[in-house]
C-alpha beads as a LAMMPS data file, in Angstrom:
LAMMPS data file: protein, C-alpha beads

452 atoms
451 bonds

1 atom types
1 bond types

-500.0 500.0 xlo xhi
-500.0 500.0 ylo yhi
-500.0 500.0 zlo zhi

Masses

1 110.0

Atoms # bond

1 1 1 22.126 15.231 -10.433
2 1 1 20.106 15.906 -7.316
3 1 1 16.302 15.494 -6.864
4 1 1 14.543 18.265 -4.830
5 1 1 12.164 16.693 -1.943
6 1 1 9.285 19.234 -1.352
7 1 1 6.952 19.124 1.839
8 1 1 3.819 18.983 0.318
9 1 1 2.119 21.327 3.402
10 1 1 4.657 24.117 2.294
11 1 1 5.808 23.540 -1.004
12 1 1 9.396 24.070 0.247
13 1 1 12.270 22.125 -0.190
14 1 1 12.749 19.442 2.490
15 1 1 15.753 17.661 1.114
16 1 1 18.151 17.010 -1.608
17 1 1 19.154 13.470 -2.487
18 1 1 21.465 12.412 -5.522
19 1 1 20.121 10.277 -8.323
20 1 1 21.559 7.252 -9.017
21 1 1 23.625 6.495 -12.430
22 1 1 22.756 4.012 -14.755
23 1 1 26.445 3.269 -15.203
24 1 1 26.047 2.286 -11.350
25 1 1 23.682 -0.177 -11.871
26 1 1 25.777 -3.031 -12.655
27 1 1 27.934 -2.581 -9.671
28 1 1 24.810 -2.244 -7.435
29 1 1 23.400 -5.547 -8.729
30 1 1 26.748 -7.395 -8.254
31 1 1 27.256 -6.173 -4.850
32 1 1 23.682 -7.159 -4.066
33 1 1 24.584 -10.631 -5.421
34 1 1 27.539 -10.737 -3.415
35 1 1 25.367 -9.797 -0.413
36 1 1 22.794 -12.324 -1.293
37 1 1 25.102 -15.045 -1.448
38 1 1 26.526 -14.457 2.105
39 1 1 22.803 -14.112 3.618
40 1 1 21.295 -16.994 1.857
41 1 1 24.122 -18.970 3.950
42 1 1 22.853 -17.710 7.406
43 1 1 20.201 -19.763 9.594
44 1 1 16.669 -19.093 10.124
45 1 1 17.359 -18.269 13.560
46 1 1 20.201 -15.907 12.643
47 1 1 17.955 -14.161 10.384
48 1 1 15.134 -13.589 13.006
49 1 1 17.332 -12.438 15.411
50 1 1 18.802 -9.693 13.036
51 1 1 14.904 -8.393 12.190
52 1 1 14.318 -8.143 15.778
53 1 1 17.462 -6.125 15.813
54 1 1 16.288 -3.832 12.956
55 1 1 12.530 -3.501 14.713
56 1 1 14.547 -2.299 17.884
57 1 1 16.709 -0.029 15.910
58 1 1 13.552 1.463 14.124
59 1 1 11.656 1.673 17.225
60 1 1 14.650 3.624 18.788
61 1 1 14.781 6.271 15.388
62 1 1 10.896 6.463 15.450
63 1 1 10.678 10.167 16.332
64 1 1 13.283 10.857 13.591
65 1 1 11.369 8.808 11.118
66 1 1 8.088 10.015 12.073
67 1 1 9.197 13.524 11.405
68 1 1 10.878 12.544 7.821
69 1 1 7.707 11.016 6.967
70 1 1 5.776 14.073 7.873
71 1 1 8.170 16.393 6.017
72 1 1 8.205 14.312 2.569
73 1 1 4.577 12.817 2.651
74 1 1 2.709 15.172 4.513
75 1 1 0.573 13.272 6.631
76 1 1 -0.208 14.306 10.368
77 1 1 2.353 13.057 13.084
78 1 1 0.090 11.099 14.684
79 1 1 -0.393 9.018 11.583
80 1 1 3.033 9.187 10.574
81 1 1 3.998 7.737 14.281
82 1 1 1.137 4.974 13.686
83 1 1 3.487 4.254 10.300
84 1 1 6.583 3.932 12.151
85 1 1 5.146 1.690 14.712
86 1 1 3.403 -0.536 12.236
87 1 1 6.824 -0.773 10.303
88 1 1 8.244 -2.134 14.005
89 1 1 5.355 -4.719 13.993
90 1 1 5.596 -5.883 10.550
91 1 1 9.252 -6.400 10.829
92 1 1 8.823 -8.302 14.230
93 1 1 6.117 -10.367 12.564
94 1 1 8.027 -11.205 9.695
95 1 1 11.240 -12.085 12.168
96 1 1 8.897 -14.953 13.417
97 1 1 8.186 -16.511 10.310
98 1 1 9.641 -19.588 9.108
99 1 1 8.998 -22.058 6.378
100 1 1 9.429 -26.029 7.101
101 1 1 9.700 -28.515 4.248
102 1 1 6.634 -29.907 3.286
103 1 1 6.538 -33.792 3.263
104 1 1 4.446 -34.950 0.468
105 1 1 5.182 -38.477 0.641
106 1 1 6.942 -41.011 2.959
107 1 1 6.226 -44.312 1.932
108 1 1 7.961 -47.704 1.319
109 1 1 8.533 -46.715 -2.472
110 1 1 9.635 -43.043 -1.855
111 1 1 10.239 -39.830 0.155
112 1 1 9.291 -36.450 -1.323
113 1 1 9.825 -33.403 0.280
114 1 1 9.107 -29.438 -0.752
115 1 1 11.709 -27.476 0.028
116 1 1 11.789 -23.414 -0.373
117 1 1 14.842 -21.556 -1.078
118 1 1 15.527 -18.008 -1.480
119 1 1 14.704 -16.524 -5.158
120 1 1 17.895 -14.108 -5.079
121 1 1 17.914 -10.471 -5.649
122 1 1 14.398 -8.684 -5.165
123 1 1 14.184 -5.296 -7.027
124 1 1 11.356 -3.602 -4.936
125 1 1 9.950 -0.292 -6.283
126 1 1 7.491 1.568 -3.611
127 1 1 5.275 4.304 -3.905
128 1 1 4.782 7.757 -2.063
129 1 1 1.694 7.267 0.125
130 1 1 3.092 5.109 3.100
131 1 1 6.795 5.173 1.931
132 1 1 8.203 3.651 5.114
133 1 1 5.513 1.013 5.740
134 1 1 5.407 -0.193 2.221
135 1 1 9.222 -0.139 2.281
136 1 1 9.048 -2.706 5.468
137 1 1 6.265 -4.886 3.656
138 1 1 8.514 -5.544 0.786
139 1 1 12.110 -5.807 2.527
140 1 1 11.425 -7.634 5.670
141 1 1 9.841 -10.991 4.265
142 1 1 12.744 -10.662 1.512
143 1 1 15.269 -10.733 4.142
144 1 1 13.617 -13.586 6.095
145 1 1 13.668 -15.506 3.061
146 1 1 17.430 -15.010 2.498
147 1 1 17.194 -12.622 -0.019
148 1 1 18.941 -9.033 -0.706
149 1 1 16.906 -6.224 -1.867
150 1 1 17.503 -3.338 -4.354
151 1 1 14.816 -0.859 -3.536
152 1 1 13.657 2.405 -5.514
153 1 1 11.343 4.506 -3.527
154 1 1 9.223 7.164 -5.079
155 1 1 11.503 10.270 -6.053
156 1 1 9.085 12.172 -3.931
157 1 1 9.514 10.303 -0.480
158 1 1 12.815 9.054 -0.878
159 1 1 14.658 10.092 2.793
160 1 1 12.924 7.482 4.980
161 1 1 14.104 4.550 2.762
162 1 1 17.505 5.703 2.855
163 1 1 17.635 5.841 6.715
164 1 1 16.009 2.502 6.621
165 1 1 18.476 1.175 4.440
166 1 1 21.031 2.354 7.011
167 1 1 19.211 0.983 9.798
168 1 1 19.236 -2.597 8.212
169 1 1 22.579 -2.885 7.065
170 1 1 23.996 -1.664 10.310
171 1 1 21.965 -5.033 11.808
172 1 1 22.761 -7.430 9.413
173 1 1 25.463 -7.297 6.600
174 1 1 26.794 -4.530 4.148
175 1 1 24.799 -3.757 1.426
176 1 1 22.101 -6.399 2.057
177 1 1 19.674 -3.484 1.232
178 1 1 20.625 -0.752 -1.523
179 1 1 18.536 2.091 -2.658
180 1 1 18.835 3.286 -5.794
181 1 1 17.072 7.186 -6.809
182 1 1 15.525 8.255 -9.706
183 1 1 12.433 7.721 -12.415
184 1 1 11.697 5.045 -14.741
185 1 1 15.082 5.627 -16.087
186 1 1 16.834 3.444 -13.314
187 1 1 13.815 1.588 -12.445
188 1 1 13.172 0.053 -15.894
189 1 1 16.895 -1.090 -16.261
190 1 1 16.798 -2.502 -12.516
191 1 1 13.664 -4.459 -13.253
192 1 1 15.198 -5.956 -16.906
193 1 1 18.592 -6.684 -14.984
194 1 1 19.586 -10.358 -15.457
195 1 1 20.862 -10.048 -11.832
196 1 1 17.605 -9.466 -10.411
197 1 1 15.376 -12.403 -9.770
198 1 1 12.211 -10.840 -8.712
199 1 1 10.161 -7.859 -8.843
200 1 1 7.992 -6.446 -5.857
201 1 1 5.661 -3.310 -6.822
202 1 1 3.282 -1.494 -5.305
203 1 1 1.328 1.441 -7.351
204 1 1 -0.597 2.336 -9.989
205 1 1 -2.167 -0.857 -12.520
206 1 1 -0.708 0.853 -15.358
207 1 1 2.890 1.169 -14.406
208 1 1 2.517 -2.357 -12.747
209 1 1 1.495 -3.978 -15.906
210 1 1 4.356 -2.089 -17.959
211 1 1 6.878 -3.373 -15.254
212 1 1 5.568 -6.886 -15.483
213 1 1 5.889 -6.835 -19.132
214 1 1 9.518 -5.994 -18.624
215 1 1 10.184 -8.629 -16.031
216 1 1 8.622 -11.291 -18.106
217 1 1 11.858 -11.063 -20.437
218 1 1 13.882 -13.315 -18.442
219 1 1 10.739 -14.829 -16.178
220 1 1 11.477 -13.054 -13.101
221 1 1 8.955 -13.975 -10.137
222 1 1 6.262 -10.722 -9.981
223 1 1 4.309 -9.580 -7.140
224 1 1 2.244 -6.633 -7.647
225 1 1 0.088 -4.782 -5.503
226 1 1 -1.974 -2.199 -7.781
227 1 1 -4.989 0.083 -7.937
228 1 1 -8.343 -0.267 -6.492
229 1 1 -11.749 1.373 -6.664
230 1 1 -12.857 0.000 -3.435
231 1 1 -16.785 -0.232 -2.999
232 1 1 -18.590 0.100 0.292
233 1 1 -22.321 -1.043 0.624
234 1 1 -24.601 0.312 3.274
235 1 1 -27.608 -2.090 3.802
236 1 1 -30.955 -1.227 5.257
237 1 1 -30.250 -2.759 8.358
238 1 1 -27.234 -0.665 8.984
239 1 1 -26.866 1.538 11.870
240 1 1 -25.559 4.995 10.681
241 1 1 -24.713 6.287 14.027
242 1 1 -22.455 3.152 14.840
243 1 1 -20.991 3.135 11.459
244 1 1 -20.476 6.441 10.268
245 1 1 -16.685 7.393 12.004
246 1 1 -15.384 4.148 10.811
247 1 1 -16.847 4.868 7.323
248 1 1 -15.107 8.335 7.228
249 1 1 -11.834 7.074 8.761
250 1 1 -11.341 4.235 6.137
251 1 1 -12.403 6.514 3.269
252 1 1 -10.026 9.199 4.269
253 1 1 -7.257 7.343 5.267
254 1 1 -4.137 9.177 4.805
255 1 1 -6.161 11.679 3.079
256 1 1 -7.950 9.184 0.872
257 1 1 -4.237 8.359 -0.423
258 1 1 -4.573 4.406 0.208
259 1 1 -5.084 1.812 -2.279
260 1 1 -7.422 -0.123 -0.053
261 1 1 -9.341 3.305 1.020
262 1 1 -13.390 2.812 0.472
263 1 1 -13.561 4.819 -2.375
264 1 1 -17.324 4.698 -3.503
265 1 1 -19.989 4.570 -0.938
266 1 1 -23.382 2.612 -2.008
267 1 1 -26.042 3.640 0.629
268 1 1 -29.594 2.582 0.790
269 1 1 -31.728 5.088 0.233
270 1 1 -33.476 4.917 3.962
271 1 1 -30.058 5.671 5.454
272 1 1 -28.788 7.973 2.590
273 1 1 -29.619 11.186 4.253
274 1 1 -28.280 10.220 7.416
275 1 1 -25.141 8.897 6.313
276 1 1 -24.213 12.165 4.007
277 1 1 -25.148 14.544 7.145
278 1 1 -23.178 12.207 9.510
279 1 1 -20.012 12.314 7.100
280 1 1 -20.148 15.993 6.430
281 1 1 -20.293 16.649 10.395
282 1 1 -17.057 14.502 10.591
283 1 1 -15.616 16.076 7.945
284 1 1 -16.108 19.261 9.287
285 1 1 -14.528 18.524 12.640
286 1 1 -11.232 17.890 10.981
287 1 1 -8.364 20.103 11.702
288 1 1 -6.690 20.771 8.226
289 1 1 -3.109 21.937 8.041
290 1 1 0.783 21.350 8.150
291 1 1 1.104 17.797 9.944
292 1 1 3.759 18.745 12.136
293 1 1 1.511 21.545 13.879
294 1 1 -0.146 20.407 16.980
295 1 1 -4.232 19.341 16.757
296 1 1 -4.085 18.688 12.909
297 1 1 -5.597 15.954 11.968
298 1 1 -6.002 16.016 8.170
299 1 1 -2.866 17.009 6.019
300 1 1 -2.391 17.927 2.606
301 1 1 -2.126 15.849 -0.881
302 1 1 1.154 14.226 -1.725
303 1 1 2.010 16.185 -4.725
304 1 1 0.994 18.662 -7.320
305 1 1 -0.116 16.144 -9.929
306 1 1 -2.201 14.198 -7.610
307 1 1 -3.728 17.262 -6.032
308 1 1 -4.428 18.639 -9.991
309 1 1 -5.846 15.204 -10.792
310 1 1 -8.332 15.152 -7.575
311 1 1 -9.392 18.819 -8.008
312 1 1 -10.496 18.128 -11.642
313 1 1 -12.735 15.198 -10.554
314 1 1 -14.434 17.376 -7.840
315 1 1 -14.684 20.285 -10.720
316 1 1 -16.246 17.815 -13.181
317 1 1 -18.706 16.700 -10.591
318 1 1 -19.863 19.965 -9.787
319 1 1 -20.112 20.780 -13.375
320 1 1 -22.335 17.701 -14.107
321 1 1 -24.692 18.702 -11.080
322 1 1 -23.744 16.825 -8.421
323 1 1 -24.001 18.166 -4.682
324 1 1 -20.501 18.781 -3.361
325 1 1 -20.081 19.212 0.281
326 1 1 -16.641 20.371 1.774
327 1 1 -15.730 22.310 4.845
328 1 1 -13.610 25.860 4.089
329 1 1 -10.166 25.382 4.528
330 1 1 -7.982 27.332 7.087
331 1 1 -6.669 30.783 5.609
332 1 1 -2.728 30.756 5.248
333 1 1 -2.310 27.072 3.949
334 1 1 0.302 27.138 1.000
335 1 1 0.524 23.388 0.257
336 1 1 -1.496 20.905 -1.471
337 1 1 -4.610 21.175 0.559
338 1 1 -8.129 19.747 -0.600
339 1 1 -10.725 19.538 2.305
340 1 1 -12.337 16.057 3.157
341 1 1 -15.031 16.326 0.326
342 1 1 -18.109 14.527 -0.245
343 1 1 -19.833 13.962 -3.792
344 1 1 -23.727 13.517 -3.202
345 1 1 -25.287 11.357 -5.942
346 1 1 -22.973 11.645 -8.698
347 1 1 -23.562 10.289 -12.180
348 1 1 -21.692 6.437 -12.205
349 1 1 -20.114 7.529 -15.061
350 1 1 -18.493 10.753 -13.864
351 1 1 -14.353 9.820 -13.002
352 1 1 -14.832 10.571 -9.440
353 1 1 -16.965 7.445 -9.398
354 1 1 -15.679 5.193 -12.045
355 1 1 -11.962 6.104 -11.561
356 1 1 -9.686 5.717 -8.567
357 1 1 -9.705 9.336 -6.934
358 1 1 -6.662 8.539 -4.709
359 1 1 -7.529 11.709 -2.444
360 1 1 -9.843 13.189 0.054
361 1 1 -13.020 12.752 -2.138
362 1 1 -16.141 10.162 -1.636
363 1 1 -18.876 9.633 -3.771
364 1 1 -22.003 8.555 -2.127
365 1 1 -24.930 7.115 -4.298
366 1 1 -27.980 6.068 -3.100
367 1 1 -29.992 2.741 -3.779
368 1 1 -33.289 1.085 -3.405
369 1 1 -32.287 -2.489 -4.646
370 1 1 -29.204 -4.113 -3.054
371 1 1 -29.080 -6.847 -6.030
372 1 1 -29.275 -4.093 -8.642
373 1 1 -26.659 -2.057 -7.168
374 1 1 -24.281 -5.019 -6.863
375 1 1 -23.707 -4.439 -10.985
376 1 1 -22.739 -0.926 -10.212
377 1 1 -20.509 -1.828 -7.178
378 1 1 -18.518 -4.689 -9.135
379 1 1 -15.821 -2.882 -11.033
380 1 1 -14.777 -4.336 -14.362
381 1 1 -11.211 -3.517 -13.712
382 1 1 -10.222 -2.994 -10.213
383 1 1 -10.861 -5.590 -7.462
384 1 1 -8.589 -5.034 -4.620
385 1 1 -11.041 -4.431 -1.452
386 1 1 -14.798 -4.033 -1.026
387 1 1 -16.980 -3.946 2.336
388 1 1 -20.693 -4.321 3.231
389 1 1 -22.122 -2.634 6.539
390 1 1 -25.051 -3.805 8.237
391 1 1 -26.552 -6.243 10.420
392 1 1 -25.913 -9.864 10.408
393 1 1 -28.440 -11.874 7.974
394 1 1 -29.254 -13.204 4.504
395 1 1 -28.737 -9.909 2.783
396 1 1 -25.402 -9.002 4.369
397 1 1 -24.132 -12.521 3.447
398 1 1 -25.343 -12.386 -0.025
399 1 1 -23.260 -9.461 -0.631
400 1 1 -20.388 -10.750 0.760
401 1 1 -20.627 -13.809 -1.936
402 1 1 -21.317 -11.539 -4.780
403 1 1 -18.270 -8.943 -3.766
404 1 1 -15.255 -10.471 -6.172
405 1 1 -12.414 -8.372 -4.639
406 1 1 -9.358 -9.899 -2.976
407 1 1 -10.413 -8.824 0.485
408 1 1 -14.094 -8.138 1.722
409 1 1 -14.623 -6.682 4.873
410 1 1 -17.874 -6.764 6.897
411 1 1 -18.431 -3.543 8.842
412 1 1 -15.049 -2.512 8.441
413 1 1 -12.807 -1.265 5.584
414 1 1 -9.183 -1.016 4.750
415 1 1 -7.648 -3.320 7.524
416 1 1 -4.474 -5.148 6.864
417 1 1 -2.743 -7.096 9.264
418 1 1 0.799 -8.656 9.016
419 1 1 -0.733 -12.281 9.521
420 1 1 -3.622 -12.006 6.948
421 1 1 -2.901 -12.464 3.166
422 1 1 -3.544 -9.461 0.955
423 1 1 -3.725 -9.185 -2.435
424 1 1 -6.158 -7.987 -5.339
425 1 1 -8.040 -9.756 -8.084
426 1 1 -8.615 -8.747 -11.852
427 1 1 -6.167 -5.767 -12.649
428 1 1 -5.601 -5.027 -9.165
429 1 1 -2.816 -7.230 -8.231
430 1 1 -0.663 -10.430 -8.998
431 1 1 0.541 -12.352 -6.327
432 1 1 -0.304 -11.556 -2.559
433 1 1 1.601 -9.993 0.782
434 1 1 1.686 -10.855 4.192
435 1 1 1.533 -14.042 6.203
436 1 1 3.109 -17.120 5.177
437 1 1 1.900 -17.035 1.573
438 1 1 3.525 -13.376 1.260
439 1 1 6.683 -14.962 2.567
440 1 1 6.645 -17.806 0.030
441 1 1 6.577 -15.050 -2.769
442 1 1 10.140 -14.682 -2.176
443 1 1 11.143 -18.309 -2.343
444 1 1 11.452 -20.700 -5.465
445 1 1 10.264 -24.310 -5.236
446 1 1 12.640 -27.127 -4.881
447 1 1 11.344 -30.795 -4.834
448 1 1 13.543 -33.660 -3.411
449 1 1 12.113 -36.981 -4.605
450 1 1 14.346 -39.907 -3.025
451 1 1 13.605 -43.326 -4.071
452 1 1 14.173 -46.201 -0.976

Bonds

1 1 1 2
2 1 2 3
3 1 3 4
4 1 4 5
5 1 5 6
6 1 6 7
7 1 7 8
8 1 8 9
9 1 9 10
10 1 10 11
11 1 11 12
12 1 12 13
13 1 13 14
14 1 14 15
15 1 15 16
16 1 16 17
17 1 17 18
18 1 18 19
19 1 19 20
20 1 20 21
21 1 21 22
22 1 22 23
23 1 23 24
24 1 24 25
25 1 25 26
26 1 26 27
27 1 27 28
28 1 28 29
29 1 29 30
30 1 30 31
31 1 31 32
32 1 32 33
33 1 33 34
34 1 34 35
35 1 35 36
36 1 36 37
37 1 37 38
38 1 38 39
39 1 39 40
40 1 40 41
41 1 41 42
42 1 42 43
43 1 43 44
44 1 44 45
45 1 45 46
46 1 46 47
47 1 47 48
48 1 48 49
49 1 49 50
50 1 50 51
51 1 51 52
52 1 52 53
53 1 53 54
54 1 54 55
55 1 55 56
56 1 56 57
57 1 57 58
58 1 58 59
59 1 59 60
60 1 60 61
61 1 61 62
62 1 62 63
63 1 63 64
64 1 64 65
65 1 65 66
66 1 66 67
67 1 67 68
68 1 68 69
69 1 69 70
70 1 70 71
71 1 71 72
72 1 72 73
73 1 73 74
74 1 74 75
75 1 75 76
76 1 76 77
77 1 77 78
78 1 78 79
79 1 79 80
80 1 80 81
81 1 81 82
82 1 82 83
83 1 83 84
84 1 84 85
85 1 85 86
86 1 86 87
87 1 87 88
88 1 88 89
89 1 89 90
90 1 90 91
91 1 91 92
92 1 92 93
93 1 93 94
94 1 94 95
95 1 95 96
96 1 96 97
97 1 97 98
98 1 98 99
99 1 99 100
100 1 100 101
101 1 101 102
102 1 102 103
103 1 103 104
104 1 104 105
105 1 105 106
106 1 106 107
107 1 107 108
108 1 108 109
109 1 109 110
110 1 110 111
111 1 111 112
112 1 112 113
113 1 113 114
114 1 114 115
115 1 115 116
116 1 116 117
117 1 117 118
118 1 118 119
119 1 119 120
120 1 120 121
121 1 121 122
122 1 122 123
123 1 123 124
124 1 124 125
125 1 125 126
126 1 126 127
127 1 127 128
128 1 128 129
129 1 129 130
130 1 130 131
131 1 131 132
132 1 132 133
133 1 133 134
134 1 134 135
135 1 135 136
136 1 136 137
137 1 137 138
138 1 138 139
139 1 139 140
140 1 140 141
141 1 141 142
142 1 142 143
143 1 143 144
144 1 144 145
145 1 145 146
146 1 146 147
147 1 147 148
148 1 148 149
149 1 149 150
150 1 150 151
151 1 151 152
152 1 152 153
153 1 153 154
154 1 154 155
155 1 155 156
156 1 156 157
157 1 157 158
158 1 158 159
159 1 159 160
160 1 160 161
161 1 161 162
162 1 162 163
163 1 163 164
164 1 164 165
165 1 165 166
166 1 166 167
167 1 167 168
168 1 168 169
169 1 169 170
170 1 170 171
171 1 171 172
172 1 172 173
173 1 173 174
174 1 174 175
175 1 175 176
176 1 176 177
177 1 177 178
178 1 178 179
179 1 179 180
180 1 180 181
181 1 181 182
182 1 182 183
183 1 183 184
184 1 184 185
185 1 185 186
186 1 186 187
187 1 187 188
188 1 188 189
189 1 189 190
190 1 190 191
191 1 191 192
192 1 192 193
193 1 193 194
194 1 194 195
195 1 195 196
196 1 196 197
197 1 197 198
198 1 198 199
199 1 199 200
200 1 200 201
201 1 201 202
202 1 202 203
203 1 203 204
204 1 204 205
205 1 205 206
206 1 206 207
207 1 207 208
208 1 208 209
209 1 209 210
210 1 210 211
211 1 211 212
212 1 212 213
213 1 213 214
214 1 214 215
215 1 215 216
216 1 216 217
217 1 217 218
218 1 218 219
219 1 219 220
220 1 220 221
221 1 221 222
222 1 222 223
223 1 223 224
224 1 224 225
225 1 225 226
226 1 226 227
227 1 227 228
228 1 228 229
229 1 229 230
230 1 230 231
231 1 231 232
232 1 232 233
233 1 233 234
234 1 234 235
235 1 235 236
236 1 236 237
237 1 237 238
238 1 238 239
239 1 239 240
240 1 240 241
241 1 241 242
242 1 242 243
243 1 243 244
244 1 244 245
245 1 245 246
246 1 246 247
247 1 247 248
248 1 248 249
249 1 249 250
250 1 250 251
251 1 251 252
252 1 252 253
253 1 253 254
254 1 254 255
255 1 255 256
256 1 256 257
257 1 257 258
258 1 258 259
259 1 259 260
260 1 260 261
261 1 261 262
262 1 262 263
263 1 263 264
264 1 264 265
265 1 265 266
266 1 266 267
267 1 267 268
268 1 268 269
269 1 269 270
270 1 270 271
271 1 271 272
272 1 272 273
273 1 273 274
274 1 274 275
275 1 275 276
276 1 276 277
277 1 277 278
278 1 278 279
279 1 279 280
280 1 280 281
281 1 281 282
282 1 282 283
283 1 283 284
284 1 284 285
285 1 285 286
286 1 286 287
287 1 287 288
288 1 288 289
289 1 289 290
290 1 290 291
291 1 291 292
292 1 292 293
293 1 293 294
294 1 294 295
295 1 295 296
296 1 296 297
297 1 297 298
298 1 298 299
299 1 299 300
300 1 300 301
301 1 301 302
302 1 302 303
303 1 303 304
304 1 304 305
305 1 305 306
306 1 306 307
307 1 307 308
308 1 308 309
309 1 309 310
310 1 310 311
311 1 311 312
312 1 312 313
313 1 313 314
314 1 314 315
315 1 315 316
316 1 316 317
317 1 317 318
318 1 318 319
319 1 319 320
320 1 320 321
321 1 321 322
322 1 322 323
323 1 323 324
324 1 324 325
325 1 325 326
326 1 326 327
327 1 327 328
328 1 328 329
329 1 329 330
330 1 330 331
331 1 331 332
332 1 332 333
333 1 333 334
334 1 334 335
335 1 335 336
336 1 336 337
337 1 337 338
338 1 338 339
339 1 339 340
340 1 340 341
341 1 341 342
342 1 342 343
343 1 343 344
344 1 344 345
345 1 345 346
346 1 346 347
347 1 347 348
348 1 348 349
349 1 349 350
350 1 350 351
351 1 351 352
352 1 352 353
353 1 353 354
354 1 354 355
355 1 355 356
356 1 356 357
357 1 357 358
358 1 358 359
359 1 359 360
360 1 360 361
361 1 361 362
362 1 362 363
363 1 363 364
364 1 364 365
365 1 365 366
366 1 366 367
367 1 367 368
368 1 368 369
369 1 369 370
370 1 370 371
371 1 371 372
372 1 372 373
373 1 373 374
374 1 374 375
375 1 375 376
376 1 376 377
377 1 377 378
378 1 378 379
379 1 379 380
380 1 380 381
381 1 381 382
382 1 382 383
383 1 383 384
384 1 384 385
385 1 385 386
386 1 386 387
387 1 387 388
388 1 388 389
389 1 389 390
390 1 390 391
391 1 391 392
392 1 392 393
393 1 393 394
394 1 394 395
395 1 395 396
396 1 396 397
397 1 397 398
398 1 398 399
399 1 399 400
400 1 400 401
401 1 401 402
402 1 402 403
403 1 403 404
404 1 404 405
405 1 405 406
406 1 406 407
407 1 407 408
408 1 408 409
409 1 409 410
410 1 410 411
411 1 411 412
412 1 412 413
413 1 413 414
414 1 414 415
415 1 415 416
416 1 416 417
417 1 417 418
418 1 418 419
419 1 419 420
420 1 420 421
421 1 421 422
422 1 422 423
423 1 423 424
424 1 424 425
425 1 425 426
426 1 426 427
427 1 427 428
428 1 428 429
429 1 429 430
430 1 430 431
431 1 431 432
432 1 432 433
433 1 433 434
434 1 434 435
435 1 435 436
436 1 436 437
437 1 437 438
438 1 438 439
439 1 439 440
440 1 440 441
441 1 441 442
442 1 442 443
443 1 443 444
444 1 444 445
445 1 445 446
446 1 446 447
447 1 447 448
448 1 448 449
449 1 449 450
450 1 450 451
451 1 451 452
């Protein structure tokens, strides 16, 4: 059976991809273990050289990969090019990571050393919002640690992942990375398979918790990067003119379809009108359309389900009396387009505020007392990211201390770097990605204690 991949800007068929049959899974996992047993024997230097070759090949294929990302995901071409460039950079960073044995004790009585071994076959499940980048985030540290990978991309955006696996295997060994296609009928058995030793998942909190429950049956290692409802707090000391562009870009990055986007903006009343006006002007300046067309800066939402969810949130806010500001969409569009939308002063209980929108809509809420607003800004469920905007000082430092998210940005938001650990607190995640800590997630500990 084949899956039709739609272009979200046109709703036309972009590609057709064959689903993976459940009967194939045992063979796929066995092949992955065979590849693992070969790859784990390679040296750190050999793996580094291989990942640099992969980075070179991704870079050489950049025009093709960027067009694939636009065709199946919908983002503008310039943003897809940034995604491909990020994939290259992350691959090169992973190539040069290393894990040296840690000496705990070297005394007259004993020598104790902590070693790190590759965990084995890794099951990777990736979402549709940054399909190439997140695949690289999962795969490259796994390969550097000495693991093999079976990756299940979203059925909405599988084409670039298939091409990435081809590039990797051509520059390493056969079947080091294998791709399975389908929904939960293949994803759940993959996670439960006894031949798989680790799950890494990026997606919603509900699905992540479900998959973690499946993985616990044989105590697989698990890394989860889950939902967020990141709050940004604009203090009285903030310079709206200086920060408005960055606030907009980090709120509407990838049409708001980014886990660490700024999703709720709390603005001191003295800056509220100016901030709303500045953001509305930036929104009006966006060129909405098909990402392959020249000059387009703002693409569609990726799929019908997300389009309907975000549209419903906006309509609920309108019905509740909130002021909704959005530029008119150009005529003739046929995809899942939603203009960059601002919702002024919505009730805090509305879904557009208390739920993760994951789309191009930003609620903006005024406040008078920063200590009172912190009770609203700290989410009971989500704690992925948060930010504070203003001049250095005691008030700003106090907000940084109060925010309980996995990452707190100051005068910025949504910035992720290959060498900086990233992960969520509360129900926004488990484990960590990036940097040496992220690499260790793909290993198991082995302590060697030698008596003298």
